[in-house]
C-alpha positions as CSV (number, residue, x, y, z in Angstrom):
1,M,11.5,43.2,-5.2
2,A,9.9,40.5,-3.0
3,P,8.3,41.6,0.3
4,T,10.4,41.1,3.4
5,M,9.2,38.9,6.3
6,L,8.3,42.1,8.2
7,A,6.3,43.3,5.2
8,I,4.5,40.0,5.0
9,S,3.6,40.1,8.7
10,L,2.2,43.6,8.2
11,L,0.0,42.4,5.4
12,L,-1.5,39.7,7.7
13,T,-2.1,42.2,10.5
14,A,-5.9,42.8,11.0
15,D,-5.5,46.4,12.2
16,P,-3.8,49.1,10.2
17,T,-0.3,50.2,11.4
18,P,0.2,53.8,12.3
19,Q,1.9,54.4,8.9
20,Q,-0.9,52.8,7.1
21,R,-3.5,54.7,9.0
22,E,-1.8,58.0,8.3
23,L,-1.5,57.3,4.6
24,L,-5.0,56.0,4.3
25,K,-6.4,59.0,6.0
26,V,-4.7,61.2,3.3
27,F,-6.0,58.8,0.6
28,R,-9.6,59.1,1.9
29,E,-9.4,62.9,2.0
30,E,-8.4,63.0,-1.6
31,F,-11.6,61.4,-2.9
32,I,-14.0,63.6,-4.9
33,A,-17.8,62.9,-4.5
34,I,-19.6,62.3,-7.8
35,T,-23.4,62.6,-7.6
36,P,-24.9,62.2,-11.1
37,G,-28.1,64.1,-11.5
38,E,-27.3,66.6,-8.8
39,G,-25.7,70.1,-9.1
40,K,-22.9,70.2,-11.7
41,F,-23.0,66.5,-12.4
42,P,-25.4,65.5,-15.2
43,A,-27.2,62.2,-14.8
44,S,-26.4,61.1,-18.4
45,F,-23.6,61.5,-20.9
46,T,-22.7,60.2,-24.3
47,M,-19.7,57.8,-24.0
48,G,-17.3,57.5,-26.9
49,R,-17.0,59.1,-30.3
50,E,-17.1,58.0,-33.9
51,S,-13.4,57.4,-34.0
52,T,-10.9,54.6,-34.4
53,A,-9.3,55.9,-31.1
54,A,-12.6,55.1,-29.4
55,G,-11.9,51.4,-29.9
56,K,-14.2,50.9,-32.9
57,R,-17.2,51.5,-30.6
58,K,-20.2,53.5,-31.4
59,P,-21.2,56.3,-29.0
60,T,-23.6,55.1,-26.2
61,R,-25.8,57.1,-23.9
62,I,-25.0,56.2,-20.2
63,T,-27.3,57.1,-17.4
64,F,-26.1,56.6,-13.8
65,Q,-28.5,55.6,-11.0
66,Y,-26.0,55.8,-8.2
67,S,-23.3,58.1,-6.7
68,F,-19.6,57.3,-6.1
69,A,-16.4,59.0,-5.3
70,I,-13.1,58.9,-7.3
71,A,-9.5,59.6,-6.2
72,R,-8.1,63.0,-7.1
73,Y,-4.8,61.3,-7.9
74,E,-3.5,58.0,-9.2
75,V,-2.3,55.7,-6.4
76,P,1.1,56.8,-5.2
77,Q,4.0,54.5,-4.5
78,N,4.2,55.2,-0.7
79,L,0.6,54.1,-0.2
80,W,1.0,51.0,-2.4
81,E,4.2,50.0,-0.5
82,A,2.6,50.5,2.9
83,L,-0.3,48.3,2.0
84,M,1.4,45.7,-0.2
85,G,4.8,45.4,1.4
86,A,6.9,46.3,-1.6
87,N,7.2,49.0,-4.3
88,P,7.3,47.4,-7.8
89,S,7.8,50.7,-9.7
90,K,10.6,51.3,-12.1
91,W,10.5,55.1,-11.6
92,K,10.9,55.5,-7.8
93,G,9.4,58.4,-5.8
94,K,7.1,58.4,-2.8
95,R,4.4,60.4,-4.4
96,N,5.0,59.2,-8.0
97,S,2.3,57.0,-9.3
98,V,2.9,53.3,-8.7
99,E,3.5,51.1,-11.8
100,M,4.8,47.7,-12.8
101,F,2.0,45.6,-11.3
102,D,-0.7,43.5,-13.1
103,Y,-4.5,43.6,-13.0
104,G,-4.8,40.9,-10.3
105,E,-2.4,42.9,-8.0
106,A,-4.4,46.0,-8.6
107,R,-7.5,44.2,-7.4
108,Q,-5.6,42.9,-4.3
109,F,-4.5,46.5,-3.5
110,C,-8.2,47.6,-3.6
111,E,-9.3,44.7,-1.4
112,R,-6.5,45.5,1.1
113,A,-7.3,49.2,1.2
114,T,-11.0,48.4,1.7
115,G,-10.3,46.1,4.7
116,L,-7.9,48.5,6.4
117,M,-10.0,51.5,5.8
118,R,-13.0,49.8,7.3
119,E,-10.9,48.8,10.3
120,A,-9.7,52.4,10.7
121,G,-13.2,53.8,10.5
122,L,-12.4,55.7,7.3
123,I,-15.2,54.1,5.2
124,A,-18.5,52.4,6.1
125,A,-18.9,48.6,6.2
126,D,-21.0,48.7,3.0
127,E,-18.4,50.8,1.1
128,E,-15.4,49.5,-0.9
129,I,-12.4,50.7,-2.8
130,R,-12.2,49.4,-6.3
131,L,-11.2,50.2,-9.9
132,P,-13.6,52.3,-11.9
133,S,-15.8,51.0,-14.6
134,E,-14.9,52.3,-18.0
135,S,-18.1,54.4,-18.1
136,E,-17.3,55.9,-14.7
137,W,-13.8,56.8,-15.9
138,E,-14.9,58.5,-19.0
139,Y,-17.7,60.4,-17.2
140,V,-15.3,61.9,-14.6
141,A,-12.6,62.5,-17.3
142,R,-15.0,64.5,-19.5
143,A,-16.3,66.4,-16.5
144,G,-19.3,67.6,-18.3
145,T,-17.5,68.5,-21.5
146,D,-17.9,67.0,-25.0
147,S,-14.5,68.1,-26.3
148,I,-11.5,66.0,-27.2
149,Y,-9.9,66.8,-23.9
150,S,-11.6,68.0,-20.6
151,F,-10.0,71.4,-21.2
152,G,-11.1,71.7,-24.9
153,D,-9.9,70.7,-28.4
154,D,-6.6,72.6,-28.6
155,V,-3.8,70.2,-28.4
156,A,-1.4,73.1,-27.8
157,E,-2.9,73.3,-24.2
158,L,-2.2,69.7,-23.4
159,P,1.3,70.3,-21.8
160,K,-0.5,72.3,-19.0
161,F,-2.6,69.3,-18.1
162,G,-0.8,66.1,-19.0
163,W,2.4,64.2,-19.4
164,F,2.9,62.5,-22.8
165,N,5.7,61.7,-25.2
166,G,6.0,65.3,-26.1
167,N,7.0,66.6,-22.6
168,A,8.0,63.6,-20.5
169,A,11.0,61.3,-20.3
170,G,9.5,58.8,-17.9
171,N,7.2,58.4,-14.9
172,D,9.3,60.8,-13.0
173,P,7.2,63.6,-11.5
174,P,4.9,63.3,-8.4
175,V,1.2,63.1,-8.9
176,G,-0.6,66.4,-9.3
177,A,2.2,68.3,-11.0
178,K,-0.1,69.5,-13.8
179,Q,-3.4,71.4,-13.8
180,P,-6.6,69.4,-12.9
181,N,-9.7,68.8,-15.1
182,P,-12.9,70.8,-14.3
183,W,-13.9,68.4,-11.5
184,G,-10.5,68.5,-9.8
185,L,-8.9,65.3,-11.1
186,Y,-5.2,65.4,-11.8
187,D,-3.3,63.5,-14.4
188,I,-6.5,62.4,-16.1
189,H,-4.8,63.0,-19.4
190,G,-1.5,61.1,-19.7
191,Y,1.1,60.3,-17.0
192,L,0.0,56.6,-16.6
193,R,-2.8,54.7,-18.4
194,E,-5.4,53.7,-15.7
195,M,-6.8,50.3,-15.3
196,C,-10.6,49.8,-15.4
197,L,-12.8,46.9,-14.3
198,D,-14.1,46.1,-17.7
199,D,-13.2,43.2,-20.0
200,W,-12.3,44.5,-23.5
201,T,-15.1,44.6,-26.0
202,E,-16.1,46.6,-29.0
203,E,-19.8,46.1,-28.2
204,P,-21.7,49.0,-26.5
205,P,-21.1,49.3,-22.8
206,P,-23.8,48.7,-20.2
207,A,-26.1,51.7,-20.3
208,D,-26.2,52.1,-16.5
209,G,-22.5,52.8,-16.1
210,T,-21.6,49.3,-14.7
211,P,-18.6,47.4,-16.2
212,F,-18.8,45.0,-19.1
213,V,-17.8,41.5,-17.9
214,A,-17.5,38.9,-20.6
215,Q,-18.8,35.3,-20.1
216,P,-16.5,33.6,-19.4
217,P,-14.4,36.5,-18.2
218,S,-11.8,37.7,-20.6
219,R,-8.0,38.0,-20.0
220,S,-8.1,41.3,-22.0
221,K,-8.9,44.4,-19.9
222,V,-9.4,48.1,-20.6
223,S,-7.3,51.0,-19.6
224,R,-7.8,54.7,-20.2
225,S,-6.0,58.1,-20.0
226,G,-2.9,57.5,-22.2
227,S,0.5,57.8,-20.7
228,W,3.9,59.5,-20.8
229,K,4.8,57.0,-23.6
230,D,1.9,58.0,-25.8
231,P,1.4,60.7,-28.4
232,A,-1.0,63.6,-27.7
233,D,-3.9,62.1,-29.7
234,K,-4.0,59.1,-27.4
235,L,-4.6,61.2,-24.3
236,S,-8.2,62.2,-25.2
237,S,-11.2,61.6,-23.0
238,F,-12.5,58.8,-25.2
239,T,-9.4,56.8,-26.2
240,R,-9.4,53.2,-25.1
241,F,-6.5,50.8,-24.6
242,K,-6.6,47.0,-24.7
243,E,-4.4,45.4,-21.9
244,S,-3.6,41.8,-20.9
245,E,-4.6,41.2,-17.3
246,T,-1.0,40.0,-16.8
247,A,0.6,43.1,-18.3
248,R,3.1,45.0,-16.2
249,D,4.3,48.3,-17.6
250,D,5.9,51.5,-16.3
251,A,3.2,53.4,-18.2
252,L,0.3,51.5,-16.5
253,G,-1.2,52.5,-13.1
254,L,-4.5,52.9,-11.3
255,R,-6.9,55.4,-9.9
256,C,-9.5,54.2,-7.3
257,V,-13.2,54.6,-6.8
258,L,-15.0,54.6,-3.5
259,A,-18.6,53.3,-3.7
260,K,-21.3,51.3,-2.0
261,R,-20.6,47.6,-2.4
262,G,-22.2,46.2,-5.5
263,K,-22.5,49.7,-7.1
264,E,-20.5,48.9,-10.2
């Protein structure tokens, strides 16, 4: 559905509207601080496994030199619509995860959220909302574990934590209907695949946790998590998906990171 003239005018407004401000305040409160090297957060982890599901990529030791925050939930439809002027999703619901948008539109959403949140005083001038790097995503998905899933290796436990083709008929429930992983992230296994910043590669990722960017940049991107369309084995903490940057799918969504500008 194309944005209305009113929606377009809101997009061009410098200051957030009352609705945008309210939804962005909730959004900001839902971020979880991740501080590698402090407390329960290890500075390093081994990314990937010797598995075809890991994208034919050998395990790599990743060591973070920076902190960031990640959203507790995937971006819901009411927030997307308030910022972008329309809801593209096939499966409608205010607090359902938004879907049916492409990679470029995901980046536009992040830029829009960054600008409005700065204007509202919700984030600092040197902070930004963005997609996670693939390394950041796997680090928070694993949540200090080395098992197939963040809750262990027993696939029989998966229905407690994720939506997949064994228990879902579509992108129908609201975010957060299942149990979270050990660091408080919901729907990290299944529901929707989640876009990452990285270009697709089977080469080792950057060891500092930043995204891999091909030269010239690739039109093939990475997503993680698995979705309600996927079988249980595709919902692991290490499974990778190759996506076209123009792909729109009702099984593809996004989860945002909040970090200092340039920390990616």
